[in-house]
Steps between C-alpha positions, in 0.01 A plus 500: 500500500383226736287747700329619181431140401352421843280812494373406153429144615303613806307755292424234238370259761282771654353599164439139396335412832143376460402666829233762453485822708182365664686187613800704616260706715383178666858407580551829686206407729543124544249465783210628292516280189623147448793463263388302194704196403571428135307210352720266296380436147610179330701562186415245231798339329386338177667166441694455177311314229738201505458430873340165567294420807803332658710812445241734646487295822870412523651518845853555614624166634871574549657833590848556633676837516849483643671841512859506621780755506670319210187457286160336491311189393133487402300183437135525398243250370126508440242225488470539121868407444654846468850491651771757555842483660751788525841536660671836523831616639633822648627610157148507353543183294190281486470140379152360476236296330126499459257258342132445434263281304377660176130496404594217260631295793868548413756556778682830436827557686731801489836536673675834511793705618467871570834670555718778360432357152122538537217248512596177321214248480537143369228253419388258231197718424688825443573603143863473389679674213560300182849356448759728344539420128827329405604790274457755779686277747795471254502879452509557876787252538694669215451845657618367838813345345585813291484798735530840334844658487555770761445850369797739507413860551802699383564861585498735202 
């Protein structure tokens, strides 16, 4: 199966190659024609509408990437007050935080844990569920204190 996959990959690369037969002929006689070099074309990246002048020209002022056998630690900060810090361990658990200044000038900070229970963010600006109504809370407590009787499956 692997050989078939490799043959298909090589065939796909050959078919997708931008090299024309005329250019391939030049390659077979390298002394006769110079090999053209590709000319890089800049790819425009439009800035998001909310980006201010400070954001568009922000520079990285702190960067630390520490990768160890037992985990990693990343610290990152830009000149426009965007910060990130992450710590990870060999089990795949990550504890981190990130923050920035909103367009309204408000400091937004998020802390999180990413582990076997998923991504769990915390922050004053994140929406939270409404409190559980008293009636529902009493019902849940009653159900917990009155477990159902075990079912007996008799043989007929």
